[in-house]
PDB file of N, CA, C and O in Angstrom, chain B, residues numbered from 101:
ATOM      1  N   MET B 101     -20.155   3.549 -24.867  1.00  0.00           N
ATOM      2  CA  MET B 101     -19.386   2.490 -25.478  1.00  0.00           C
ATOM      3  C   MET B 101     -18.266   3.047 -26.367  1.00  0.00           C
ATOM      4  O   MET B 101     -17.178   2.474 -26.432  1.00  0.00           O
ATOM      5  N   ASP B 102     -18.538   4.166 -27.051  1.00  0.00           N
ATOM      6  CA  ASP B 102     -17.530   4.780 -27.905  1.00  0.00           C
ATOM      7  C   ASP B 102     -16.324   5.235 -27.105  1.00  0.00           C
ATOM      8  O   ASP B 102     -15.193   5.161 -27.586  1.00  0.00           O
ATOM      9  N   VAL B 103     -16.558   5.708 -25.886  1.00  0.00           N
ATOM     10  CA  VAL B 103     -15.457   6.182 -25.041  1.00  0.00           C
ATOM     11  C   VAL B 103     -14.523   5.032 -24.703  1.00  0.00           C
ATOM     12  O   VAL B 103     -13.303   5.192 -24.738  1.00  0.00           O
ATOM     13  N   ILE B 104     -15.074   3.895 -24.382  1.00  0.00           N
ATOM     14  CA  ILE B 104     -14.265   2.717 -24.050  1.00  0.00           C
ATOM     15  C   ILE B 104     -13.487   2.254 -25.279  1.00  0.00           C
ATOM     16  O   ILE B 104     -12.295   1.958 -25.188  1.00  0.00           O
ATOM     17  N   PHE B 105     -14.159   2.193 -26.422  1.00  0.00           N
ATOM     18  CA  PHE B 105     -13.510   1.796 -27.678  1.00  0.00           C
ATOM     19  C   PHE B 105     -12.329   2.702 -27.980  1.00  0.00           C
ATOM     20  O   PHE B 105     -11.234   2.224 -28.280  1.00  0.00           O
ATOM     21  N   ASN B 106     -12.549   4.008 -27.902  1.00  0.00           N
ATOM     22  CA  ASN B 106     -11.489   4.976 -28.202  1.00  0.00           C
ATOM     23  C   ASN B 106     -10.324   4.867 -27.229  1.00  0.00           C
ATOM     24  O   ASN B 106      -9.168   4.948 -27.644  1.00  0.00           O
ATOM     25  N   LYS B 107     -10.602   4.688 -25.956  1.00  0.00           N
ATOM     26  CA  LYS B 107      -9.553   4.582 -24.933  1.00  0.00           C
ATOM     27  C   LYS B 107      -8.711   3.318 -25.143  1.00  0.00           C
ATOM     28  O   LYS B 107      -7.482   3.364 -25.088  1.00  0.00           O
ATOM     29  N   VAL B 108      -9.383   2.204 -25.381  1.00  0.00           N
ATOM     30  CA  VAL B 108      -8.677   0.935 -25.585  1.00  0.00           C
ATOM     31  C   VAL B 108      -7.823   0.997 -26.849  1.00  0.00           C
ATOM     32  O   VAL B 108      -6.662   0.588 -26.847  1.00  0.00           O
ATOM     33  N   LEU B 109      -8.413   1.514 -27.928  1.00  0.00           N
ATOM     34  CA  LEU B 109      -7.691   1.610 -29.188  1.00  0.00           C
ATOM     35  C   LEU B 109      -6.488   2.546 -29.061  1.00  0.00           C
ATOM     36  O   LEU B 109      -5.406   2.239 -29.562  1.00  0.00           O
ATOM     37  N   LYS B 110      -6.674   3.670 -28.402  1.00  0.00           N
ATOM     38  CA  LYS B 110      -5.572   4.618 -28.207  1.00  0.00           C
ATOM     39  C   LYS B 110      -4.434   3.969 -27.421  1.00  0.00           C
ATOM     40  O   LYS B 110      -3.268   4.114 -27.787  1.00  0.00           O
ATOM     41  N   ASN B 111      -4.763   3.258 -26.351  1.00  0.00           N
ATOM     42  CA  ASN B 111      -3.729   2.593 -25.549  1.00  0.00           C
ATOM     43  C   ASN B 111      -2.984   1.531 -26.353  1.00  0.00           C
ATOM     44  O   ASN B 111      -1.770   1.385 -26.208  1.00  0.00           O
ATOM     45  N   LYS B 112      -3.699   0.790 -27.199  1.00  0.00           N
ATOM     46  CA  LYS B 112      -3.049  -0.223 -28.030  1.00  0.00           C
ATOM     47  C   LYS B 112      -2.113   0.428 -29.047  1.00  0.00           C
ATOM     48  O   LYS B 112      -1.020  -0.079 -29.298  1.00  0.00           O
ATOM     49  N   ILE B 113      -2.533   1.539 -29.628  1.00  0.00           N
ATOM     50  CA  ILE B 113      -1.700   2.240 -30.605  1.00  0.00           C
ATOM     51  C   ILE B 113      -0.462   2.829 -29.935  1.00  0.00           C
ATOM     52  O   ILE B 113       0.632   2.762 -30.495  1.00  0.00           O
ATOM     53  N   ILE B 114      -0.619   3.401 -28.750  1.00  0.00           N
ATOM     54  CA  ILE B 114       0.532   3.929 -28.004  1.00  0.00           C
ATOM     55  C   ILE B 114       1.532   2.818 -27.731  1.00  0.00           C
ATOM     56  O   ILE B 114       2.739   3.013 -27.877  1.00  0.00           O
ATOM     57  N   LYS B 115       1.039   1.666 -27.340  1.00  0.00           N
ATOM     58  CA  LYS B 115       1.915   0.524 -27.055  1.00  0.00           C
ATOM     59  C   LYS B 115       2.677   0.107 -28.317  1.00  0.00           C
ATOM     60  O   LYS B 115       3.877  -0.161 -28.257  1.00  0.00           O
ATOM     61  N   LEU B 116       1.984   0.052 -29.456  1.00  0.00           N
ATOM     62  CA  LEU B 116       2.646  -0.325 -30.705  1.00  0.00           C
ATOM     63  C   LEU B 116       3.688   0.714 -31.119  1.00  0.00           C
ATOM     64  O   LEU B 116       4.771   0.353 -31.580  1.00  0.00           O
ATOM     65  N   ILE B 117       3.374   1.981 -30.961  1.00  0.00           N
ATOM     66  CA  ILE B 117       4.346   3.039 -31.299  1.00  0.00           C
ATOM     67  C   ILE B 117       5.589   2.880 -30.436  1.00  0.00           C
ATOM     68  O   ILE B 117       6.707   2.987 -30.941  1.00  0.00           O
ATOM     69  N   LYS B 118       5.415   2.629 -29.158  1.00  0.00           N
ATOM     70  CA  LYS B 118       6.565   2.469 -28.264  1.00  0.00           C
ATOM     71  C   LYS B 118       7.404   1.250 -28.639  1.00  0.00           C
ATOM     72  O   LYS B 118       8.632   1.296 -28.579  1.00  0.00           O
ATOM     73  N   ILE B 119       6.746   0.168 -29.024  1.00  0.00           N
ATOM     74  CA  ILE B 119       7.470  -1.056 -29.405  1.00  0.00           C
ATOM     75  C   ILE B 119       8.285  -0.828 -30.669  1.00  0.00           C
ATOM     76  O   ILE B 119       9.462  -1.186 -30.719  1.00  0.00           O
ATOM     77  N   TYR B 120       7.675  -0.238 -31.687  1.00  0.00           N
ATOM     78  CA  TYR B 120       8.321  -0.096 -32.986  1.00  0.00           C
ATOM     79  C   TYR B 120       9.307   1.059 -33.062  1.00  0.00           C
ATOM     80  O   TYR B 120      10.269   0.993 -33.826  1.00  0.00           O
ATOM     81  N   SER B 121       9.089   2.111 -32.288  1.00  0.00           N
ATOM     82  CA  SER B 121       9.915   3.307 -32.438  1.00  0.00           C
ATOM     83  C   SER B 121      11.200   3.278 -31.614  1.00  0.00           C
ATOM     84  O   SER B 121      12.118   4.050 -31.891  1.00  0.00           O
ATOM     85  N   ILE B 122      11.285   2.430 -30.635  1.00  0.00           N
ATOM     86  CA  ILE B 122      12.483   2.269 -29.810  1.00  0.00           C
ATOM     87  C   ILE B 122      13.011   3.613 -29.302  1.00  0.00           C
ATOM     88  O   ILE B 122      14.027   4.110 -29.787  1.00  0.00           O
ATOM     89  N   ASP B 123      12.335   4.178 -28.351  1.00  0.00           N
ATOM     90  CA  ASP B 123      12.723   5.403 -27.634  1.00  0.00           C
ATOM     91  C   ASP B 123      12.562   6.710 -28.415  1.00  0.00           C
ATOM     92  O   ASP B 123      12.879   7.771 -27.876  1.00  0.00           O
ATOM     93  N   VAL B 124      12.092   6.677 -29.633  1.00  0.00           N
ATOM     94  CA  VAL B 124      11.917   7.907 -30.392  1.00  0.00           C
ATOM     95  C   VAL B 124      10.475   8.380 -30.317  1.00  0.00           C
ATOM     96  O   VAL B 124      10.214   9.582 -30.371  1.00  0.00           O
ATOM     97  N   ASP B 125       9.552   7.467 -30.198  1.00  0.00           N
ATOM     98  CA  ASP B 125       8.113   7.721 -30.112  1.00  0.00           C
ATOM     99  C   ASP B 125       7.532   8.372 -31.361  1.00  0.00           C
ATOM    100  O   ASP B 125       6.533   9.086 -31.282  1.00  0.00           O
ATOM    101  N   GLU B 126       8.149   8.131 -32.505  1.00  0.00           N
ATOM    102  CA  GLU B 126       7.582   8.569 -33.779  1.00  0.00           C
ATOM    103  C   GLU B 126       7.964   7.559 -34.849  1.00  0.00           C
ATOM    104  O   GLU B 126       9.104   7.097 -34.907  1.00  0.00           O
ATOM    105  N   LEU B 127       7.011   7.227 -35.683  1.00  0.00           N
ATOM    106  CA  LEU B 127       7.233   6.283 -36.772  1.00  0.00           C
ATOM    107  C   LEU B 127       6.983   6.964 -38.109  1.00  0.00           C
ATOM    108  O   LEU B 127       6.031   7.731 -38.259  1.00  0.00           O
ATOM    109  N   VAL B 128       7.834   6.680 -39.065  1.00  0.00           N
ATOM    110  CA  VAL B 128       7.630   7.159 -40.424  1.00  0.00           C
ATOM    111  C   VAL B 128       6.955   6.017 -41.174  1.00  0.00           C
ATOM    112  O   VAL B 128       7.587   5.021 -41.527  1.00  0.00           O
ATOM    113  N   ILE B 129       5.680   6.183 -41.403  1.00  0.00           N
ATOM    114  CA  ILE B 129       4.881   5.169 -42.089  1.00  0.00           C
ATOM    115  C   ILE B 129       3.698   5.870 -42.727  1.00  0.00           C
ATOM    116  O   ILE B 129       3.145   6.805 -42.147  1.00  0.00           O
ATOM    117  N   ASP B 130       3.307   5.435 -43.900  1.00  0.00           N
ATOM    118  CA  ASP B 130       2.204   6.078 -44.604  1.00  0.00           C
ATOM    119  C   ASP B 130       0.856   5.552 -44.114  1.00  0.00           C
ATOM    120  O   ASP B 130       0.655   4.349 -43.949  1.00  0.00           O
ATOM    121  N   PHE B 131      -0.052   6.488 -43.891  1.00  0.00           N
ATOM    122  CA  PHE B 131      -1.412   6.175 -43.453  1.00  0.00           C
ATOM    123  C   PHE B 131      -2.412   6.768 -44.442  1.00  0.00           C
ATOM    124  O   PHE B 131      -2.709   7.961 -44.373  1.00  0.00           O
ATOM    125  N   PRO B 132      -2.936   5.959 -45.359  1.00  0.00           N
ATOM    126  CA  PRO B 132      -3.978   6.465 -46.252  1.00  0.00           C
ATOM    127  C   PRO B 132      -5.319   6.464 -45.512  1.00  0.00           C
ATOM    128  O   PRO B 132      -5.924   5.411 -45.309  1.00  0.00           O
ATOM    129  N   LEU B 133      -5.765   7.631 -45.119  1.00  0.00           N
ATOM    130  CA  LEU B 133      -7.009   7.763 -44.362  1.00  0.00           C
ATOM    131  C   LEU B 133      -8.044   8.514 -45.183  1.00  0.00           C
ATOM    132  O   LEU B 133      -7.724   9.062 -46.237  1.00  0.00           O
ATOM    133  N   SER B 134      -9.255   8.540 -44.718  1.00  0.00           N
ATOM    134  CA  SER B 134     -10.326   9.209 -45.456  1.00  0.00           C
ATOM    135  C   SER B 134     -10.112  10.719 -45.552  1.00  0.00           C
ATOM    136  O   SER B 134     -10.638  11.361 -46.460  1.00  0.00           O
ATOM    137  N   ILE B 135      -9.352  11.283 -44.631  1.00  0.00           N
ATOM    138  CA  ILE B 135      -9.128  12.732 -44.611  1.00  0.00           C
ATOM    139  C   ILE B 135      -7.844  13.145 -45.323  1.00  0.00           C
ATOM    140  O   ILE B 135      -7.555  14.335 -45.446  1.00  0.00           O
ATOM    141  N   GLY B 136      -7.083  12.176 -45.784  1.00  0.00           N
ATOM    142  CA  GLY B 136      -5.839  12.488 -46.471  1.00  0.00           C
ATOM    143  C   GLY B 136      -4.795  11.417 -46.242  1.00  0.00           C
ATOM    144  O   GLY B 136      -5.050  10.403 -45.593  1.00  0.00           O
ATOM    145  N   PHE B 137      -3.629  11.657 -46.780  1.00  0.00           N
ATOM    146  CA  PHE B 137      -2.520  10.705 -46.724  1.00  0.00           C
ATOM    147  C   PHE B 137      -1.503  11.224 -45.717  1.00  0.00           C
ATOM    148  O   PHE B 137      -0.806  12.201 -45.991  1.00  0.00           O
ATOM    149  N   TYR B 138      -1.409  10.589 -44.564  1.00  0.00           N
ATOM    150  CA  TYR B 138      -0.497  11.026 -43.505  1.00  0.00           C
ATOM    151  C   TYR B 138       0.787  10.209 -43.555  1.00  0.00           C
ATOM    152  O   TYR B 138       0.783   9.048 -43.963  1.00  0.00           O
ATOM    153  N   HIS B 139       1.899  10.840 -43.129  1.00  0.00           N
ATOM    154  CA  HIS B 139       3.222  10.250 -43.335  1.00  0.00           C
ATOM    155  C   HIS B 139       3.916   9.764 -42.067  1.00  0.00           C
ATOM    156  O   HIS B 139       4.772   8.883 -42.144  1.00  0.00           O
ATOM    157  N   THR B 140       3.578  10.304 -40.923  1.00  0.00           N
ATOM    158  CA  THR B 140       4.175   9.835 -39.672  1.00  0.00           C
ATOM    159  C   THR B 140       3.123   9.815 -38.577  1.00  0.00           C
ATOM    160  O   THR B 140       2.076  10.456 -38.671  1.00  0.00           O
ATOM    161  N   ILE B 141       3.439   9.054 -37.530  1.00  0.00           N
ATOM    162  CA  ILE B 141       2.602   9.031 -36.340  1.00  0.00           C
ATOM    163  C   ILE B 141       3.528   9.195 -35.143  1.00  0.00           C
ATOM    164  O   ILE B 141       4.605   8.602 -35.087  1.00  0.00           O
ATOM    165  N   GLU B 142       3.096   9.998 -34.203  1.00  0.00           N
ATOM    166  CA  GLU B 142       3.938  10.360 -33.058  1.00  0.00           C
ATOM    167  C   GLU B 142       3.121  10.241 -31.772  1.00  0.00           C
ATOM    168  O   GLU B 142       1.929  10.546 -31.738  1.00  0.00           O
ATOM    169  N   TYR B 143       3.796   9.791 -30.722  1.00  0.00           N
ATOM    170  CA  TYR B 143       3.181   9.797 -29.393  1.00  0.00           C
ATOM    171  C   TYR B 143       3.891  10.855 -28.560  1.00  0.00           C
ATOM    172  O   TYR B 143       5.099  10.774 -28.337  1.00  0.00           O
ATOM    173  N   ASP B 144       3.141  11.836 -28.108  1.00  0.00           N
ATOM    174  CA  ASP B 144       3.683  12.908 -27.273  1.00  0.00           C
ATOM    175  C   ASP B 144       3.440  12.535 -25.809  1.00  0.00           C
ATOM    176  O   ASP B 144       2.306  12.563 -25.330  1.00  0.00           O
ATOM    177  N   LYS B 145       4.517  12.186 -25.112  1.00  0.00           N
ATOM    178  CA  LYS B 145       4.410  11.749 -23.721  1.00  0.00           C
ATOM    179  C   LYS B 145       3.901  12.854 -22.799  1.00  0.00           C
ATOM    180  O   LYS B 145       3.200  12.579 -21.826  1.00  0.00           O
ATOM    181  N   ILE B 146       4.247  14.083 -23.101  1.00  0.00           N
ATOM    182  CA  ILE B 146       3.879  15.203 -22.234  1.00  0.00           C
ATOM    183  C   ILE B 146       2.372  15.440 -22.249  1.00  0.00           C
ATOM    184  O   ILE B 146       1.753  15.611 -21.199  1.00  0.00           O
ATOM    185  N   THR B 147       1.787  15.449 -23.444  1.00  0.00           N
ATOM    186  CA  THR B 147       0.346  15.710 -23.553  1.00  0.00           C
ATOM    187  C   THR B 147      -0.487  14.431 -23.615  1.00  0.00           C
ATOM    188  O   THR B 147      -1.716  14.481 -23.564  1.00  0.00           O
ATOM    189  N   ASN B 148       0.185  13.292 -23.726  1.00  0.00           N
ATOM    190  CA  ASN B 148      -0.481  11.995 -23.853  1.00  0.00           C
ATOM    191  C   ASN B 148      -1.375  11.965 -25.095  1.00  0.00           C
ATOM    192  O   ASN B 148      -2.482  11.427 -25.066  1.00  0.00           O
ATOM    193  N   GLU B 149      -0.875  12.552 -26.186  1.00  0.00           N
ATOM    194  CA  GLU B 149      -1.626  12.628 -27.437  1.00  0.00           C
ATOM    195  C   GLU B 149      -0.904  11.840 -28.531  1.00  0.00           C
ATOM    196  O   GLU B 149       0.322  11.734 -28.542  1.00  0.00           O
ATOM    197  N   ILE B 150      -1.689  11.302 -29.431  1.00  0.00           N
ATOM    198  CA  ILE B 150      -1.163  10.700 -30.649  1.00  0.00           C
ATOM    199  C   ILE B 150      -1.405  11.717 -31.758  1.00  0.00           C
ATOM    200  O   ILE B 150      -2.515  12.222 -31.923  1.00  0.00           O
ATOM    201  N   ILE B 151      -0.349  12.010 -32.515  1.00  0.00           N
ATOM    202  CA  ILE B 151      -0.435  13.022 -33.562  1.00  0.00           C
ATOM    203  C   ILE B 151       0.028  12.418 -34.875  1.00  0.00           C
ATOM    204  O   ILE B 151       1.098  11.814 -34.950  1.00  0.00           O
ATOM    205  N   LEU B 152      -0.780  12.585 -35.901  1.00  0.00           N
ATOM    206  CA  LEU B 152      -0.400  12.175 -37.242  1.00  0.00           C
ATOM    207  C   LEU B 152       0.078  13.416 -37.983  1.00  0.00           C
ATOM    208  O   LEU B 152      -0.438  14.514 -37.772  1.00  0.00           O
ATOM    209  N   HIS B 153       1.073  13.232 -38.857  1.00  0.00           N
ATOM    210  CA  HIS B 153       1.634  14.362 -39.590  1.00  0.00           C
ATOM    211  C   HIS B 153       1.548  14.122 -41.092  1.00  0.00           C
ATOM    212  O   HIS B 153       1.876  13.045 -41.590  1.00  0.00           O
ATOM    213  N   MET B 154       1.100  15.148 -41.792  1.00  0.00           N
ATOM    214  CA  MET B 154       1.101  15.160 -43.250  1.00  0.00           C
ATOM    215  C   MET B 154       2.099  16.236 -43.677  1.00  0.00           C
ATOM    216  O   MET B 154       2.027  17.375 -43.214  1.00  0.00           O
ATOM    217  N   PHE B 155       3.016  15.878 -44.547  1.00  0.00           N
ATOM    218  CA  PHE B 155       4.025  16.827 -45.003  1.00  0.00           C
ATOM    219  C   PHE B 155       3.768  17.198 -46.454  1.00  0.00           C
ATOM    220  O   PHE B 155       3.538  16.338 -47.304  1.00  0.00           O
ATOM    221  N   ASP B 156       3.811  18.488 -46.716  1.00  0.00           N
ATOM    222  CA  ASP B 156       3.631  19.014 -48.061  1.00  0.00           C
ATOM    223  C   ASP B 156       4.671  20.111 -48.256  1.00  0.00           C
ATOM    224  O   ASP B 156       4.526  21.220 -47.741  1.00  0.00           O
ATOM    225  N   PHE B 157       5.706  19.789 -48.998  1.00  0.00           N
ATOM    226  CA  PHE B 157       6.843  20.687 -49.184  1.00  0.00           C
ATOM    227  C   PHE B 157       7.428  21.049 -47.818  1.00  0.00           C
ATOM    228  O   PHE B 157       7.945  20.168 -47.130  1.00  0.00           O
ATOM    229  N   ASP B 158       7.363  22.301 -47.410  1.00  0.00           N
ATOM    230  CA  ASP B 158       7.936  22.714 -46.128  1.00  0.00           C
ATOM    231  C   ASP B 158       6.901  22.787 -45.008  1.00  0.00           C
ATOM    232  O   ASP B 158       7.204  23.282 -43.922  1.00  0.00           O
ATOM    233  N   PHE B 159       5.718  22.314 -45.251  1.00  0.00           N
ATOM    234  CA  PHE B 159       4.649  22.442 -44.260  1.00  0.00           C
ATOM    235  C   PHE B 159       4.319  21.106 -43.606  1.00  0.00           C
ATOM    236  O   PHE B 159       4.321  20.057 -44.250  1.00  0.00           O
ATOM    237  N   ASP B 160       4.041  21.177 -42.328  1.00  0.00           N
ATOM    238  CA  ASP B 160       3.621  20.020 -41.540  1.00  0.00           C
ATOM    239  C   ASP B 160       2.182  20.276 -41.113  1.00  0.00           C
ATOM    240  O   ASP B 160       1.878  21.288 -40.481  1.00  0.00           O
ATOM    241  N   TYR B 161       1.305  19.346 -41.467  1.00  0.00           N
ATOM    242  CA  TYR B 161      -0.091  19.463 -41.079  1.00  0.00           C
ATOM    243  C   TYR B 161      -0.393  18.386 -40.037  1.00  0.00           C
ATOM    244  O   TYR B 161      -0.713  17.252 -40.396  1.00  0.00           O
ATOM    245  N   PRO B 162      -0.295  18.730 -38.751  1.00  0.00           N
ATOM    246  CA  PRO B 162      -0.569  17.747 -37.707  1.00  0.00           C
ATOM    247  C   PRO B 162      -2.076  17.535 -37.531  1.00  0.00           C
ATOM    248  O   PRO B 162      -2.880  18.439 -37.760  1.00  0.00           O
ATOM    249  N   TYR B 163      -2.429  16.335 -37.124  1.00  0.00           N
ATOM    250  CA  TYR B 163      -3.833  15.998 -36.879  1.00  0.00           C
ATOM    251  C   TYR B 163      -3.892  15.093 -35.658  1.00  0.00           C
ATOM    252  O   TYR B 163      -3.183  14.089 -35.591  1.00  0.00           O
ATOM    253  N   LEU B 164      -4.720  15.440 -34.711  1.00  0.00           N
ATOM    254  CA  LEU B 164      -4.840  14.652 -33.485  1.00  0.00           C
ATOM    255  C   LEU B 164      -5.625  13.367 -33.736  1.00  0.00           C
ATOM    256  O   LEU B 164      -6.651  13.372 -34.417  1.00  0.00           O
ATOM    257  N   PHE B 165      -5.135  12.293 -33.186  1.00  0.00           N
ATOM    258  CA  PHE B 165      -5.802  10.999 -33.294  1.00  0.00           C
ATOM    259  C   PHE B 165      -7.232  11.079 -32.763  1.00  0.00           C
ATOM    260  O   PHE B 165      -8.141  10.469 -33.326  1.00  0.00           O
ATOM    261  N   GLU B 166      -7.425  11.815 -31.702  1.00  0.00           N
ATOM    262  CA  GLU B 166      -8.742  11.951 -31.078  1.00  0.00           C
ATOM    263  C   GLU B 166      -9.786  12.514 -32.034  1.00  0.00           C
ATOM    264  O   GLU B 166     -10.977  12.238 -31.892  1.00  0.00           O
ATOM    265  N   ASP B 167      -9.338  13.307 -33.011  1.00  0.00           N
ATOM    266  CA  ASP B 167     -10.254  13.958 -33.943  1.00  0.00           C
ATOM    267  C   ASP B 167     -10.597  13.100 -35.162  1.00  0.00           C
ATOM    268  O   ASP B 167     -11.439  13.481 -35.975  1.00  0.00           O
ATOM    269  N   LEU B 168      -9.947  11.951 -35.285  1.00  0.00           N
ATOM    270  CA  LEU B 168     -10.231  11.060 -36.406  1.00  0.00           C
ATOM    271  C   LEU B 168     -11.595  10.385 -36.238  1.00  0.00           C
ATOM    272  O   LEU B 168     -12.108  10.265 -35.125  1.00  0.00           O
ATOM    273  N   SER B 169     -12.165   9.954 -37.345  1.00  0.00           N
ATOM    274  CA  SER B 169     -13.388   9.155 -37.280  1.00  0.00           C
ATOM    275  C   SER B 169     -13.032   7.778 -36.717  1.00  0.00           C
ATOM    276  O   SER B 169     -11.862   7.396 -36.697  1.00  0.00           O
ATOM    277  N   GLU B 170     -14.029   7.044 -36.265  1.00  0.00           N
ATOM    278  CA  GLU B 170     -13.770   5.712 -35.714  1.00  0.00           C
ATOM    279  C   GLU B 170     -13.170   4.794 -36.777  1.00  0.00           C
ATOM    280  O   GLU B 170     -12.307   3.972 -36.467  1.00  0.00           O
ATOM    281  N   ASP B 171     -13.619   4.926 -38.027  1.00  0.00           N
ATOM    282  CA  ASP B 171     -13.071   4.099 -39.105  1.00  0.00           C
ATOM    283  C   ASP B 171     -11.591   4.393 -39.321  1.00  0.00           C
ATOM    284  O   ASP B 171     -10.797   3.471 -39.507  1.00  0.00           O
ATOM    285  N   ASP B 172     -11.214   5.667 -39.299  1.00  0.00           N
ATOM    286  CA  ASP B 172      -9.809   6.031 -39.473  1.00  0.00           C
ATOM    287  C   ASP B 172      -8.966   5.593 -38.282  1.00  0.00           C
ATOM    288  O   ASP B 172      -7.824   5.167 -38.456  1.00  0.00           O
ATOM    289  N   LYS B 173      -9.510   5.692 -37.084  1.00  0.00           N
ATOM    290  CA  LYS B 173      -8.783   5.216 -35.898  1.00  0.00           C
ATOM    291  C   LYS B 173      -8.498   3.727 -36.025  1.00  0.00           C
ATOM    292  O   LYS B 173      -7.391   3.269 -35.742  1.00  0.00           O
ATOM    293  N   LEU B 174      -9.490   2.990 -36.445  1.00  0.00           N
ATOM    294  CA  LEU B 174      -9.330   1.548 -36.613  1.00  0.00           C
ATOM    295  C   LEU B 174      -8.331   1.249 -37.731  1.00  0.00           C
ATOM    296  O   LEU B 174      -7.552   0.302 -37.627  1.00  0.00           O
ATOM    297  N   ARG B 175      -8.348   2.039 -38.785  1.00  0.00           N
ATOM    298  CA  ARG B 175      -7.408   1.862 -39.891  1.00  0.00           C
ATOM    299  C   ARG B 175      -5.971   2.091 -39.435  1.00  0.00           C
ATOM    300  O   ARG B 175      -5.073   1.345 -39.826  1.00  0.00           O
ATOM    301  N   VAL B 176      -5.743   3.112 -38.616  1.00  0.00           N
ATOM    302  CA  VAL B 176      -4.411   3.375 -38.057  1.00  0.00           C
ATOM    303  C   VAL B 176      -3.942   2.159 -37.264  1.00  0.00           C
ATOM    304  O   VAL B 176      -2.799   1.723 -37.409  1.00  0.00           O
ATOM    305  N   TYR B 177      -4.810   1.617 -36.439  1.00  0.00           N
ATOM    306  CA  TYR B 177      -4.452   0.439 -35.639  1.00  0.00           C
ATOM    307  C   TYR B 177      -4.121  -0.747 -36.545  1.00  0.00           C
ATOM    308  O   TYR B 177      -3.135  -1.448 -36.317  1.00  0.00           O
ATOM    309  N   GLN B 178      -4.940  -0.969 -37.566  1.00  0.00           N
ATOM    310  CA  GLN B 178      -4.711  -2.097 -38.470  1.00  0.00           C
ATOM    311  C   GLN B 178      -3.374  -1.971 -39.195  1.00  0.00           C
ATOM    312  O   GLN B 178      -2.667  -2.964 -39.372  1.00  0.00           O
ATOM    313  N   ILE B 179      -3.029  -0.771 -39.610  1.00  0.00           N
ATOM    314  CA  ILE B 179      -1.752  -0.554 -40.300  1.00  0.00           C
ATOM    315  C   ILE B 179      -0.584  -0.843 -39.356  1.00  0.00           C
ATOM    316  O   ILE B 179       0.366  -1.529 -39.733  1.00  0.00           O
ATOM    317  N   LEU B 180      -0.656  -0.320 -38.131  1.00  0.00           N
ATOM    318  CA  LEU B 180       0.422  -0.574 -37.168  1.00  0.00           C
ATOM    319  C   LEU B 180       0.484  -2.046 -36.773  1.00  0.00           C
ATOM    320  O   LEU B 180       1.572  -2.605 -36.630  1.00  0.00           O
ATOM    321  N   LYS B 181      -0.640  -2.658 -36.600  1.00  0.00           N
ATOM    322  CA  LYS B 181      -0.687  -4.073 -36.225  1.00  0.00           C
ATOM    323  C   LYS B 181      -0.125  -4.945 -37.356  1.00  0.00           C
ATOM    324  O   LYS B 181       0.467  -5.995 -37.103  1.00  0.00           O
ATOM    325  N   GLY B 182      -0.316  -4.499 -38.600  1.00  0.00           N
ATOM    326  CA  GLY B 182       0.187  -5.236 -39.748  1.00  0.00           C
ATOM    327  C   GLY B 182       1.697  -5.300 -39.815  1.00  0.00           C
ATOM    328  O   GLY B 182       2.246  -6.191 -40.462  1.00  0.00           O
ATOM    329  N   ILE B 183       2.387  -4.367 -39.157  1.00  0.00           N
ATOM    330  CA  ILE B 183       3.844  -4.368 -39.125  1.00  0.00           C
ATOM    331  C   ILE B 183       4.343  -5.647 -38.448  1.00  0.00           C
ATOM    332  O   ILE B 183       5.368  -6.200 -38.847  1.00  0.00           O
ATOM    333  N   GLU B 184       3.636  -6.109 -37.447  1.00  0.00           N
ATOM    334  CA  GLU B 184       4.027  -7.337 -36.723  1.00  0.00           C
ATOM    335  C   GLU B 184       4.195  -8.511 -37.669  1.00  0.00           C
ATOM    336  O   GLU B 184       5.086  -9.339 -37.480  1.00  0.00           O
ATOM    337  N   HIS B 185       3.368  -8.588 -38.662  1.00  0.00           N
ATOM    338  CA  HIS B 185       3.357  -9.745 -39.554  1.00  0.00           C
ATOM    339  C   HIS B 185       4.386  -9.638 -40.661  1.00  0.00           C
ATOM    340  O   HIS B 185       4.498 -10.545 -41.485  1.00  0.00           O
ATOM    341  N   LEU B 186       5.137  -8.552 -40.699  1.00  0.00           N
ATOM    342  CA  LEU B 186       6.178  -8.386 -41.703  1.00  0.00           C
ATOM    343  C   LEU B 186       7.514  -8.976 -41.249  1.00  0.00           C
ATOM    344  O   LEU B 186       8.415  -9.168 -42.066  1.00  0.00           O
ATOM    345  N   ASP B 187       7.645  -9.259 -39.971  1.00  0.00           N
ATOM    346  CA  ASP B 187       8.920  -9.774 -39.439  1.00  0.00           C
ATOM    347  C   ASP B 187       9.255 -11.141 -39.960  1.00  0.00           C
ATOM    348  O   ASP B 187      10.291 -11.701 -39.603  1.00  0.00           O
TER     349      ASP B 187
END
């Protein structure tokens, strides 16, 4: 069941990134997650991966969406879905 949940959630997040980013496939938005405060989310078409980025001075700390806990994955979706209601 977890595999289906993760696949569906990932596909929904990819769709939202594509809608909001308009051909760039990266959004600058803050994600307060249990593992830290991430600043952007990116969809890599080549690897079919979602990558979150945390920036600290000159360093970029990427984190794969697949490695997030289920709660953090759901939080990412909720934050992106919340953008719809800001229009």
